[in-house]
One Martini backbone bead per residue (centre of mass of N, CA, C, O) as a GRO file, in nm:
protein
  212
    1UNK     BB    1 -16.065  19.645  13.708
    2UNK     BB    2 -16.153  19.443  13.445
    3UNK     BB    3 -16.130  19.466  13.123
    4UNK     BB    4 -16.294  19.428  12.847
    5UNK     BB    5 -16.252  19.243  12.569
    6UNK     BB    6 -16.230  19.339  12.247
    7UNK     BB    7 -16.371  19.246  11.962
    8UNK     BB    8 -16.337  19.167  11.655
    9UNK     BB    9 -16.501  19.133  11.373
   10UNK     BB   10 -16.405  18.848  11.323
   11UNK     BB   11 -16.495  18.734  11.602
   12UNK     BB   12 -16.793  18.815  11.583
   13UNK     BB   13 -16.859  18.644  11.341
   14UNK     BB   14 -16.779  18.368  11.454
   15UNK     BB   15 -16.966  18.368  11.703
   16UNK     BB   16 -17.234  18.416  11.556
   17UNK     BB   17 -17.218  18.171  11.370
   18UNK     BB   18 -17.213  17.953  11.578
   19UNK     BB   19 -17.475  18.021  11.721
   20UNK     BB   20 -17.665  18.004  11.471
   21UNK     BB   21 -17.592  17.726  11.355
   22UNK     BB   22 -17.690  17.576  11.620
   23UNK     BB   23 -17.981  17.704  11.664
   24UNK     BB   24 -18.093  17.751  11.346
   25UNK     BB   25 -17.896  17.673  11.129
   26UNK     BB   26 -17.725  17.679  10.837
   27UNK     BB   27 -17.950  17.722  10.614
   28UNK     BB   28 -18.128  17.933  10.790
   29UNK     BB   29 -17.861  18.113  10.781
   30UNK     BB   30 -17.794  18.425  10.696
   31UNK     BB   31 -17.595  18.699  10.640
   32UNK     BB   32 -17.777  18.912  10.769
   33UNK     BB   33 -17.803  18.773  11.046
   34UNK     BB   34 -17.506  18.767  11.116
   35UNK     BB   35 -17.455  19.069  11.112
   36UNK     BB   36 -17.666  19.145  11.329
   37UNK     BB   37 -17.537  18.968  11.554
   38UNK     BB   38 -17.245  19.103  11.533
   39UNK     BB   39 -17.237  19.414  11.456
   40UNK     BB   40 -17.150  19.434  11.144
   41UNK     BB   41 -17.031  19.490  10.847
   42UNK     BB   42 -17.040  19.353  10.539
   43UNK     BB   43 -16.737  19.401  10.470
   44UNK     BB   44 -16.613  19.220  10.694
   45UNK     BB   45 -16.681  18.948  10.581
   46UNK     BB   46 -16.524  18.979  10.302
   47UNK     BB   47 -16.248  19.044  10.432
   48UNK     BB   48 -16.221  18.777  10.624
   49UNK     BB   49 -16.404  18.541  10.427
   50UNK     BB   50 -16.593  18.616  10.152
   51UNK     BB   51 -16.804  18.399  10.284
   52UNK     BB   52 -17.014  18.179  10.421
   53UNK     BB   53 -16.852  17.926  10.363
   54UNK     BB   54 -16.584  18.025  10.498
   55UNK     BB   55 -16.712  18.074  10.773
   56UNK     BB   56 -16.792  17.777  10.823
   57UNK     BB   57 -16.504  17.664  10.806
   58UNK     BB   58 -16.406  17.828  11.052
   59UNK     BB   59 -16.595  17.695  11.251
   60UNK     BB   60 -16.492  17.408  11.213
   61UNK     BB   61 -16.198  17.469  11.292
   62UNK     BB   62 -16.242  17.568  11.576
   63UNK     BB   63 -16.386  17.315  11.691
   64UNK     BB   64 -16.162  17.110  11.615
   65UNK     BB   65 -15.924  17.237  11.770
   66UNK     BB   66 -16.035  17.187  12.050
   67UNK     BB   67 -16.025  16.881  12.035
   68UNK     BB   68 -15.731  16.845  11.953
   69UNK     BB   69 -15.615  16.979  12.205
   70UNK     BB   70 -15.720  16.767  12.400
   71UNK     BB   71 -15.582  16.506  12.264
   72UNK     BB   72 -15.279  16.638  12.210
   73UNK     BB   73 -15.239  16.803  12.503
   74UNK     BB   74 -15.413  16.779  12.763
   75UNK     BB   75 -15.437  16.464  12.809
   76UNK     BB   76 -15.133  16.381  12.779
   77UNK     BB   77 -15.048  16.579  13.031
   78UNK     BB   78 -15.168  16.370  13.218
   79UNK     BB   79 -15.085  16.198  13.526
   80UNK     BB   80 -15.237  15.919  13.404
   81UNK     BB   81 -15.434  15.698  13.298
   82UNK     BB   82 -15.609  15.620  13.025
   83UNK     BB   83 -15.883  15.597  13.168
   84UNK     BB   84 -15.863  15.885  13.300
   85UNK     BB   85 -15.851  16.035  13.031
   86UNK     BB   86 -16.122  15.966  12.935
   87UNK     BB   87 -16.270  16.100  13.180
   88UNK     BB   88 -16.143  16.383  13.136
   89UNK     BB   89 -16.316  16.462  12.892
   90UNK     BB   90 -16.569  16.524  13.066
   91UNK     BB   91 -16.447  16.763  13.223
   92UNK     BB   92 -16.404  16.934  12.967
   93UNK     BB   93 -16.702  16.943  12.887
   94UNK     BB   94 -16.803  17.095  13.136
   95UNK     BB   95 -16.636  17.352  13.083
   96UNK     BB   96 -16.771  17.408  12.816
   97UNK     BB   97 -17.075  17.421  12.907
   98UNK     BB   98 -17.004  17.676  13.107
   99UNK     BB   99 -16.982  17.851  12.875
  100UNK     BB  100 -17.103  18.128  12.705
  101UNK     BB  101 -17.007  17.993  12.405
  102UNK     BB  102 -17.217  17.762  12.434
  103UNK     BB  103 -17.414  17.601  12.145
  104UNK     BB  104 -17.291  17.340  12.074
  105UNK     BB  105 -17.260  17.128  11.782
  106UNK     BB  106 -17.181  17.183  11.458
  107UNK     BB  107 -17.149  16.886  11.361
  108UNK     BB  108 -17.421  16.770  11.442
  109UNK     BB  109 -17.596  16.973  11.289
  110UNK     BB  110 -17.477  16.926  11.001
  111UNK     BB  111 -17.538  16.620  10.978
  112UNK     BB  112 -17.857  16.665  11.022
  113UNK     BB  113 -17.842  16.797  10.758
  114UNK     BB  114 -18.028  16.736  10.419
  115UNK     BB  115 -17.897  16.916  10.185
  116UNK     BB  116 -17.823  16.830   9.865
  117UNK     BB  117 -17.689  17.114   9.771
  118UNK     BB  118 -17.495  17.079  10.060
  119UNK     BB  119 -17.313  16.830  10.100
  120UNK     BB  120 -17.035  16.937  10.195
  121UNK     BB  121 -17.117  16.996  10.488
  122UNK     BB  122 -17.155  16.703  10.577
  123UNK     BB  123 -16.875  16.598  10.487
  124UNK     BB  124 -16.697  16.783  10.659
  125UNK     BB  125 -16.819  16.724  10.934
  126UNK     BB  126 -16.777  16.416  10.915
  127UNK     BB  127 -16.467  16.424  10.901
  128UNK     BB  128 -16.413  16.557  11.166
  129UNK     BB  129 -16.560  16.349  11.340
  130UNK     BB  130 -16.376  16.110  11.264
  131UNK     BB  131 -16.121  16.229  11.383
  132UNK     BB  132 -16.219  16.244  11.670
  133UNK     BB  133 -16.289  15.944  11.704
  134UNK     BB  134 -15.999  15.854  11.645
  135UNK     BB  135 -15.878  15.972  11.903
  136UNK     BB  136 -16.052  15.811  12.098
  137UNK     BB  137 -15.967  15.526  11.994
  138UNK     BB  138 -15.674  15.549  12.075
  139UNK     BB  139 -15.729  15.571  12.376
  140UNK     BB  140 -15.875  15.307  12.406
  141UNK     BB  141 -15.648  15.120  12.302
  142UNK     BB  142 -15.444  15.210  12.528
  143UNK     BB  143 -15.626  15.081  12.765
  144UNK     BB  144 -15.707  14.765  12.671
  145UNK     BB  145 -15.973  14.722  12.547
  146UNK     BB  146 -16.221  14.538  12.466
  147UNK     BB  147 -16.334  14.614  12.186
  148UNK     BB  148 -16.260  14.921  12.098
  149UNK     BB  149 -16.479  14.999  11.880
  150UNK     BB  150 -16.729  14.966  12.070
  151UNK     BB  151 -16.636  15.157  12.291
  152UNK     BB  152 -16.606  15.412  12.116
  153UNK     BB  153 -16.907  15.423  12.026
  154UNK     BB  154 -17.021  15.450  12.308
  155UNK     BB  155 -16.869  15.712  12.387
  156UNK     BB  156 -16.977  15.879  12.155
  157UNK     BB  157 -17.270  15.871  12.236
  158UNK     BB  158 -17.234  15.998  12.507
  159UNK     BB  159 -17.118  16.263  12.418
  160UNK     BB  160 -17.341  16.355  12.218
  161UNK     BB  161 -17.565  16.347  12.435
  162UNK     BB  162 -17.436  16.560  12.620
  163UNK     BB  163 -17.438  16.797  12.425
  164UNK     BB  164 -17.740  16.809  12.368
  165UNK     BB  165 -17.837  16.831  12.657
  166UNK     BB  166 -17.684  17.096  12.727
  167UNK     BB  167 -17.821  17.263  12.505
  168UNK     BB  168 -18.120  17.222  12.595
  169UNK     BB  169 -18.080  17.271  12.924
  170UNK     BB  170 -17.832  17.453  13.014
  171UNK     BB  171 -17.653  17.208  13.159
  172UNK     BB  172 -17.348  17.079  13.276
  173UNK     BB  173 -17.432  16.801  13.416
  174UNK     BB  174 -17.424  16.616  13.173
  175UNK     BB  175 -17.122  16.544  13.204
  176UNK     BB  176 -17.137  16.382  13.467
  177UNK     BB  177 -17.334  16.161  13.370
  178UNK     BB  178 -17.149  16.070  13.137
  179UNK     BB  179 -16.916  15.980  13.315
  180UNK     BB  180 -17.065  15.751  13.455
  181UNK     BB  181 -17.125  15.592  13.196
  182UNK     BB  182 -16.825  15.560  13.118
  183UNK     BB  183 -16.752  15.393  13.372
  184UNK     BB  184 -16.937  15.153  13.297
  185UNK     BB  185 -16.806  15.080  13.031
  186UNK     BB  186 -16.511  15.028  13.147
  187UNK     BB  187 -16.592  14.810  13.341
  188UNK     BB  188 -16.731  14.605  13.136
  189UNK     BB  189 -16.426  14.605  12.974
  190UNK     BB  190 -16.192  14.590  13.175
  191UNK     BB  191 -16.005  14.845  13.191
  192UNK     BB  192 -16.076  14.942  13.516
  193UNK     BB  193 -16.122  14.794  13.820
  194UNK     BB  194 -16.013  15.071  13.989
  195UNK     BB  195 -16.224  15.266  13.964
  196UNK     BB  196 -16.346  15.519  14.103
  197UNK     BB  197 -16.641  15.604  14.261
  198UNK     BB  198 -16.516  15.890  14.324
  199UNK     BB  199 -16.432  16.142  14.105
  200UNK     BB  200 -16.327  16.364  14.309
  201UNK     BB  201 -16.068  16.156  14.396
  202UNK     BB  202 -15.929  16.159  14.146
  203UNK     BB  203 -15.639  16.233  13.964
  204UNK     BB  204 -15.777  16.398  13.748
  205UNK     BB  205 -15.886  16.636  13.910
  206UNK     BB  206 -15.604  16.741  13.995
  207UNK     BB  207 -15.481  16.764  13.704
  208UNK     BB  208 -15.697  16.974  13.589
  209UNK     BB  209 -15.606  17.229  13.743
  210UNK     BB  210 -15.383  17.302  13.526
  211UNK     BB  211 -15.614  17.383  13.293
  212UNK     BB  212 -15.757  17.646  13.432
   0.00000   0.00000   0.00000
């Protein structure tokens, strides 16, 4: 029997903060609630992060690094076309939605909060989001899509809609529906006239097995 890996106080704080920031909101979540959720002493927070602000920045970093790993390592490593790499992003989203620690996107939640006295939260989250969309835009441009800026914005809306839907419904199937919508966008822009009708038989599906 495989023993459960014990999480450190630092990891517990990060996980609890991600969960609460997504579900309850950043401004509505206080330090006391984070400590109770994590089940750690107050001193652990100040030892590892120093403040709620630094903990939030760590949450942003963790989420951003996941996206950057997808765009910079996982997707480029697939032996398929640029169009298939775009669609593979939705397969990665589905794997994310299926995880126990999926609580939605902290960037979407942060940008949606409009507390003027904490404008930096929205600014930092927005900057990370722009970098992620930039990675997506580069992939779209590589595919040879007509009007890549518009295509990127369409795909970004589909991705964000899938994330919110998966968070609300707690069903990973949102990623599959989003993938179908992305296929429609790519067909309309003549990115790939030969996109397979059945995504299960695409080369992306086989290539992604190596990422599991």
